[in-house]
N, C-alpha and C positions, 0 to 999 in steps of 0.2 A: 406421753404414751397414749392417752386417749385420742389425741389428734391423729396419731399414726394409725390407730385402730379405725377411727372414723374415716380416714382417708381411703380405706379399702372397703367402705360400706356399699359401694356400688357393684361388688362382685355378686353375680347371680348364681346361686347353687340350685341345681335341679334336685328336688326331693320327690322320688317316685311315689311315695305314699300320698302326696298331695294330688297326684294326677289320677288316682284310682277313681275318684268321684267325678272326673272329667271325661268319662268314657261314655260313648253312645252305646246303648244296649238294645238289641233287637231280639224279641222273643217270638216274633212271627215275621214272615217275609214282608218287605216293603210293598206298599200299595201303588205308589205313583211311579211305575217304571214298566215299560217305556212311557215317556210322557213328552208332550210338546212344551211343557212348563218346567218348573223347578221340581226336582225329584226328592223324595223322602228316603232314598236308598243310602246304604253305607257308601262313603266316598273315599277314594284314594286319588292321588295325583302328584305330579312333580313339576307343575307349572306349565307343562306343555301337554302331556298325555293325562287324561282323566279317566277314571274307571268307577262306575257305579254298579253295585252288585244287587241282582234281583233273583227271584225264583225260590221254589221250595228246596228243601235239603237234597232231594233226589235230582234236581236240575239247577245247579247254581250257574247263573249267567252273568258274565262280566261284560257290561256295556262299555265299549271303548270310544272315547272321544279325543279330539286333538284340536288345539286352538287354531292351527293354521289350515284346517281342512274346510275351505270355503268354495262355493260355486262363484264363478266370475263371468257374468253375462257379457261384459264389455270386451272380452278377449277377441281379437281379430278386427276390432273397430279402430279406425284412425282417431287421432285426438279430437279433431273437429267433428267427426261423425259422432263420437261419443257425447260431446258437449251438446250438439244439436239434438240428439235423442233425449238427453236428460232435460233440456230446456222445454221440449215439447211434451215430456212425460207427465200426464195427469193422473196416472194410476197410483195405487197404494204401494206397489212393490216393483222394484227393478229386476228382481230375480237373484240378486246377490244375497247369500245367506250361508251360515255355517251348517254343516251336515254331520251326521254321525259317521264313525268309521266302520263299526261292526261289532260283533259279539264273539266271545269265547264261552261256550257252554260246556259245563261238566255234567255229564249224565251218569248217575249212579243209582240204578233202579232198586238196588237192595235197600236204599234209604227212603223209599216211599213210606209216608206216614211217620218218619222219624221226628223226634223232638228237635226244636230249632232254637239255637242260641248263637248269636253273632255279636261280637263286641268291636266297636270302632275305637281303637287306641290312638288318640291324637298326639300323645307324647312321642310315640315311635312311628306314627303314620303307617299303621298296620291294621288289618282286621283279623280277628281270630274267631273261628267258628267251631262249634261242637255239635255234631249231629249224631243221634243214636236211636236205635230201636233194638229189638231182640235179635236182629240178624247181624248188625254191624255198629261200630262206633268209630267215627272219623273226626279227626281234628284238622282244621285248615288254617293256615296263616298266609295272608296275601299282602303284598306291598308293591307299590310302583317305585322303582329305584329313584332316589333323588339325584343320582349321577348319570342315569341313562334312561332312554325310553323303553324300559323293560318292565313288564308285569311279571312278578314271581308269585306262584301259587304253590305253597308247600302243603302236602297232605301226609298225614301219618295215620295208620290203622291201629287203633287201640284194642279192638276186639272184632272177631268175625273176619269176613273177607267180602270183597265186592269187585264187580266188573266196572271199569271206568272208561268212558270215552270222552275225549276233549275235542269238540267240534268248533271250527271256525266258520263264521258266516259274514259275508261282506255287506255293508250298508244297513239299512233299516231292517229290523226283524220283521218277518212276514212278507218280505218281497225279495225277489232276485233281480230286480231291474236296476243295474248300476252300469256306468259307462266303462268301456274298455276293460271288462272284467276278465281276470285270468286267475287260475289257481293250480295247485299241484302238490306233489310230494317230492322232496329233495333232501338228501343227506340226513335222513331220519327226522326231518321237519315237515310240517304241513304249512301251507301258506296261501294267501290270496293277495292280489293287488288290483287296484282300479283307480279311476279318475273321477274328480268332482264335476268335470265338464266333458262334453264330446270334443273331438278335434285333437290335433297333434301338436298344437303350439306348446313351446317349452314352458310357458307360464302357467299352463293348466296344473292345478294341484293334483298330485298323485300320492297314494299311500300304499304301503305294503305291511302286512301283518303276518308273522311267522311264529309258530309254536313248536316246542319240542319237549318231550318227556325226558327227565334226567333221574337216574337212580334205579330204575327197573327197565326191563325189556318192554318194548311197545311195538305195535303194528300200526302202519299208516294206511289210510284208505282214501281214495278219490271218489267223491259222490256227486260229480258234475257241478252242482251249485255250491256244494260245501266240501270241506275236507276234514278228516278227523284222525286222531291217534287214539288207540285203545290199549288197555293193559289190565292186569289183575293186581289187586293190592290185598295182601294178607296181613293178619295180625302181627305186629312188630315191625312191619315194613314201612318205609317212607319214600316219597318221591317228590319231585318238583316239576311243575309245568312252567316253562319259561316262555314268555311271549314278547317278541320284539315288535315295536310299532315305529315305523320310519316313513317320513314323507320325503318328497323330492326337494323340500326346503332344507331338510337335514342332510341328505346325500342325494346327488343326482340320480344314481341307480338305487332307488329305495329298496327294491327287493334284495339286491346283493348286500346292501347294508344290513337289512334285517337278518338274513341268513348268516352273515359273518358274525353278527352279534351273538346269535345263538351258538355258533361254533365256539366262541370264546367261553361262554358259560358252560357248555357241555364239557369242554376240555378240563375245566376246573372242578367239575363234579359237585356233589352236595356240600363237600367241605369248603369249596370255593364260594358257594352261595352264602355260607355263614360269614365269611369275611366281607362279602359285598353287603350283607345285611348290617354288619357293624358300621361300615362306611355310610350306609343310608341313615342309620340312627344317629351317627355323628353329625351329619348335615342338619338334622332336625334339632339336635341338642344345641348346636350353635345358633340356629334360628330362634329357639326359645330363650337364648341368653342375650338377645338384643335389648330386651327391656322386661320389666315385670311390675306387677301391682299386687299388693296384699291388702285387702280391705275388710277381712273378717266376714265375708259373705260368700259361702261356697257356691251358691247358685249363680251370682253375678260373675264370680271368678271363672266358673265353668264355661259360661257362654262368652266371656271375654276371650279366653284362650281358644275356645272352639272357633270363634270368628277368625282369629289369626290362622288357625289350622286350615280353614277353607281357603283363605287368601293364599297362604303358603303352598297349597296344593294346586292352585289354578293359575299362578302368575310367576313369571320369571322375566328379568329385565331384557334378556337377549332373545326372547321368543315372541311370537305373535301374542298380543295382549288379549285377555279373556273378554268375551261378550257377556250378554245378559245372564247366561246360565253357566258361565265358566267353561271348563273343558268337559262338562258332564252333559253333553248333547246326545240324546238317545233316539232321536228321530231325524228325518230329512227335512222336516218343515217345523222348526221350533217357532213358538209365538214371537211376534215382532222380529222375525228373521234371526233371532239370537244375536242381534246387532249391538253395536256401540250406540246406545240410546243417549243422546247428548244433552237432554234436559234434566238429567240428574243421575241416571243409572250408571253410565260409564264412569262418571267422576267419583261416585260415592265409595266404592270399595277401597279407594286409595286414601281416604281421609285419615284413617287411623294409622297409616304407615308412616306418616311424617312425624307426628308426635310420638309414635311408638318406636321410633329409631330403627325403622326398617327401610331406610332410604334406598338402598341398592335395589330392593324388590320393586320399588315404585319408579325406578328410573326409566323403565320402558314405556311409561304412560304417554310421553310426548310423541312417540313414533307415529301413531295414526293421525295426529293433528298436523304434524309437519308434512306427512304424505298428502293430506287433503288440501294443503295450502294453495297450490296452483288452481285447483278446481274451485275452491272457495272464493278466491279472488275473482274468477270469471263469473261465478254466480252473483256476486255482489254487483259487478258491473252490469251484467245483462238484465238482472231482475230488479235491482234497486237504483241503478245508475249512480253508484257511489264506490269509493275505494274500500279496501278492507276485505273482510271475510263474511260471507253469508252462508250459514251452515244449516242444512236440514236436520231433522231430528235423528235419523237413523243412518249411521256410517258403518263401514267395515274396515278391515286393515288395508294397507297399501293403496289408499286413496279411493276405496270402494264407497259407493253410495247404495244403501239398501232400499231407500224410499226417497222420493223427491218431495215429500210432504214436509212443509215448514210449520204447519199448524199456526201460522200467524206470528210465530215467535222470532224475534230478532236477537235474543239473548244467548243462544246456544254456544256460539263461539266464545262469548265472554264467560259463560259457565265453565267451558272447557279450560279457560285460563286459570281458574281457581287453583288447580293442583300444580300447575307450573309455578305459580307464585308461592304456594306453600313450600314446594321443593326449594326454591331459591331462598326464601326468608329463613327456613329452618336449617339450611346448610351453608348459605353464602358461597355456594359453589359457582364461581363466575364462569367456569368453562361451560357448565350446564346453562347458565344464564345467557351466554353468547349463543348457544345452540338454539334456544327457544325464543330469543329476542325478536327474530323476524316475524314469528307468529304473533307475539304480543304487540309488535308495532302495527301489524295489519289490523288487529282488534282496535287499537287506538285510532288508526286511520278511519275505520268504519264509523266510530262514534263521532269523530270530527266532522264527517260528512253527513251523518244521519241526524244528528241533533239539530234542532231549529232554535236559533236565538230569537226570542220573542218577548217583547216588553222587559228587556233587561235580564232575562233568565233563559237558560237552555232547557228545551222541552223535547220529550220523546213522543212521537205520534205513531199510531198504528202498530203497536207492538203488544201482542197478546201475552198476558201473564200466565194464563192457563191455555192449554191447547184449544185453539179455536174459540177463545172467549170473546173475540171481536171488541177488543178494548180500544178506546180512542186516544187516551193520553196518560203518560207518565206511570207506567207500571213500576211498582216499588222494587221489584227484583232487578230490573235493568238500571234503575237509578243507583242501586247499591253497587252493581257491577261496574258502572262507569266510574264511580268513585274509586273502587278497588283497582281497576286497570290503570287509570290515569295517574293515581297516586303512586302506583308501583312503577310506572314508566318514568316518572320524575326520579325516583330512587335509582332505578336500574341504569337509566341513561347517564346519571351522575357517576355511579360506580364504574360503568364501562367507558365513560368519557365519550359518549356518542349523543348525537341529536340534541346538542345544547340549544340550537335555535328553535326546537319544537317545544321546549319547556314553558315558555310564556303562554302559549296557546293552551297547553294542558292546565296550567295554573288558572287561567282565565275561566276555563270550563268548570273547574272544581269550585271556584269561588262564586260562580253564577249559576250552578246547576240547580234545578228545581229541588225544593225540599221534599222529603218523604211525605206522601199524602197521609192525612189523618182523618179520623172519624170518631164519633162518640158512640160507645156501645155499653149499655148497662151503667151509664154514668161515668165511664172511664174514657180517656182519650187514648185511642189505639191506632195502629197502622191500618190504613186503607190499602187495598190491593192496587188500586189505580186512582189517579186523580179524576179521570172521566172513563167510565166503564165499570167493570166488576168491582164492587165495593168489598165484599166479604164472601168467603166460601167455606163450607164446613168440611172441606177435604184438603189435604196437602198442607205443607208448611211454608208456602211461598211468602207469607206475610213477615216471616222472620229469617229468610235465607240471606238477607243482607247482614244479619248478625252472624249466622253460621250457615254456609262456610265462607261467605265473603269477608267477614271480619271487620265490618265497618262500625260496629257498636260493641261495647264491653264495659267492664267495671270502671274504666278510666274515662268513659264518656260523661257528658254533663248530667247532672242529677235529673233534669227534665227529660232528656233523651232516654236515660236509663229507666225512668219511671214509665214512660210510654212503652218501651220494649218489655218490661216486666209485666205490665198490665195486658199487653197483647198476648204474651205467652199464656197468661192466666185465662184470658178470654177464649183463646183458641182451643185449649183442651184436646190437643191432637195426640194423646198418649197412645191410642190404638188407631192407626190410620193406614190406608192402602199404600201411601207413598212417603209419609213424613218421618219414618223411624230413623233414617240415616242423618237427619238434620235437626229435627225438632228438639230432641233431648239435649244435644250439644248446645243448641241456641239457648235453651232454658238455663243450662249451666253457665254459659257465658254472661248472662245478665243477672246471675245470683239468685235464681229461683230457689224456693225452699228445698234444701238438700235432702231432708228426710223424705218428703213427698217424692222428690225426684228419684231417689233410690228405690222407694217402694214401687213406684210406677214402672221403673225400668225392670225390676225383678218380675213384676207381674207380666210384662210383655214377654220376657224370656220364658216364663212358665206357660203362658197361654198360646204363644205363637211359635214355639220351638218344635222341631221335628225330631224323630229318633236319631237322625244323623247330626244333631246338635246345631243345625242351621236354624235361623229365625226367618220366618217367611210370612210377610203380610199380603203378598199377592201382586205387588207392583212390578215384579220382574223376577230376579233370582239372587245374585250375589250382592246386590247393593245393601241389603240389610246387615251385612257383616260389619258395616261402619258404625251401627247404632251404639253398641255397648262400648267398644274402645273409645270412640270419639267423645261420648258423654263422660265416661269415667276420667279420661285424660283432662277434659276441661274442668271437671270438679277438683282434680288434684293439682293441676298446674296450668296457669294461663300466661301467655306472653305475646299475644297477637297485636297488642297495642304498644309494644316496645318496652314493656316493663314486666319482669317476672313476678308472678303472684303465687305463693305457695298455699295450697289447700284453700283456694278462694271460694269454693262452693261446697265445702265439706262439713258434715255435722260436727259441731264442736265436741261432742261427747263420744265420738267413735274414732278408734285408733285406725291408722292406715299408714302404709308406706309404699313408695314406688322407687324403682331403680331405672336409671338411664332413659327417662323420658326426654324428649328433645324440645327445645325452646327456640323461639325467634332469636336470630343472632348467632346460630351455630353453637349453642350451648347444650350439653348433655347433663341432665340434672337428676340427682337422687335426693330423697328427703323422707322424713317420717313425722307423722302427727301422733303425739303420745302425751298422755296426761293433760290434754287440753291445750297443747302448744306444739310448735315446730321444734323438734329436738336437735336437728342439724340440717344443713344444706351442703351438698357436695356438687360442685359444678366443674365440668371439664370444658374448657374453651377451645374449640377446634380452630377458630380463625383469628383469635386474639382481638376480638371486638370488645367495646365497652359493655360491661354488664350493668344494667339498670335493674334494681331490685327493690320491691316493696319490703321494707325491713319488718320481719315478723316479730322482732323484739325492740320496738321503737323506744321503750322506756328504759332499756338496759344496754342497748348497743349490740353490735355484732362483732364477735371476735373472728378475725380472718387469718387463715393459714394459707400460705401459697406453697404448693408442693410439699406440705408437711411442716413448713417452717412458720413459726409464730411471727406475724407481721405487726398487726395493730388492731385496735378496737375502733369501729366506725359507728357513729351515732346518727340519728335522724330518721324521719319517716321513710325517706327514699335514699337508697345508696347508689352511688355511681363508682364502679370499680374498673380500673384499667386492667386488661388481661393480655397475656401473650399466647401465641398459638401453641396448643398442647398443654397449657398450664392447667393445674387442678387447684381449685379454691375450695377450702373447707370453711364454712361459716357456722359458728355456734353462739349461743347466747353469752353475752359478755360477762355475766355474773358468775358463770361456772368456773370453778377452780380446777386448773389442769396441771 
């Protein structure tokens, strides 16, 4: 009976009372909106459209962004013409960047000087506002549909009455200068459309936004640069403003698409909106059911789930992937072009998706890399005279380059490979592996050509570990990436039965690659950033990124290597750092850093660097910090990157914890609990039927193994090797327990 009960222990039940403390609360309007950086405003999104809410109660402004709305300066150029321009380009920017879509502003003059309360409900992906004074009391609920590019703003008048106008403005607030602008009034809707670039080429990104009032009569007005709908709302009445946001990547005639979408919503009325809201909430409930952690720390749990809320709001597999600031771009000139910044920012938000069992959400990551492949090969050949890929720091979607600055770094294409390999090792999806194999092979080609065999070892020259650090020899980051990529290529080429003739070369490089450089610091042997060049830096986590995310060191490494890694983490002290949050904490967990201090430090970062919208922001970009809490907690609860599952490897022995459906190398989905100082059970679902290698949490008692609920046998030993079948569920419990 107990085995049957435990075999269902990975069911995730949403308890709404737990989520009340995971709400973002605003008692005053946000300050950083509009901004060319990361905003502190309430956030909504569906992975394509993003909405950030600013303004006083009397003028609530919904800043609309969209992941696919980019300027493209290369349009109209021939292929060779574009390459020639890029090769000659010495400037900081090419002109490619993501830009804002526009704003919907709700003007309610009766609410001037009203009290302000807005709550960001991450469970349901909604914001709820309450504004009141002695003239009126208004409640607002807003959400961006998980199923369609529609912003719904529901208003109910609890007392008094007010005049409401809903105004649409195209482009950046405060300017009317946009390309091919058009607006108007049609079928009780107000709308605008415009283009990200001048010209009539079909590849130019175009967007249309249309709004309509549902539930009360309204009047529409054309204001030359803007359009607005106005109405009166009295006590006891409610209405909804429905806004559709459609690009020409969604539908060729984006305006027609937006107006048709509004027509569907209007025909259903307010009652139909309730059904659509239920469907929206259902999507998010399923999203929250992918995995869970319970660690007895409300603060860390709050920011753990808030991190996933931000990622779930700005990323979808079949849409343009988010840049630095996700889909919450509120200006036309965001910092760093809002680009895919390839020396950690683009990669970081995905780190927690693989272990967090949200693989589908991460599957769009490869798109920009594959699109860049032809140009990256050309840059390697023209600039470095070698095969493979040479990648600048700032990319965009569809093969765009936002800056031709490389900052001396040769590691960007390899850094980009990290998530491809995580995806493969955590899923063993060989269809995905075949899709990304050409990219990985080009990275391997690059290192085959770029490495120098010197005095019996392979050496890396002229590869800067920090941007423009002018390093001479063997940056530790690239040494880790070479080991990661070539080791993976041996695995993948074997699995896919490809490139057998390449493996001897890869093995030779791995067996003769330079060791990680070392130095002495405060009497300890620690990692040096380069063999010749920068030795140490008091910023960033580059000295341990070969630990995480590259995965080249862990608790299964030699005692000497592990001691160096642990001492390096201790010497670095990068708990509060401009760039290190997505990687440093997880690296510390991977090498078994003191778990009590690690949790205390992590909580302190959440409390010190969080914003009212529940994001954590250290300043190095935007959404990359969403990786920090999930990646660290997952590595404390479950490790598998060295081919063996370790349960609660970096967890305080006196603190209870449980997790459900975390993902491990080998395509295993794992649930477990730490209770009364030991692992109480392990539930493993084997997706691919691979061999399960497990560090036995009960080495002195053995592990009782049930397969699909059936008692099989007790296995003893420090390490267990269990054969599995695809779809099989294994329950492991301590052998002494009477069942």
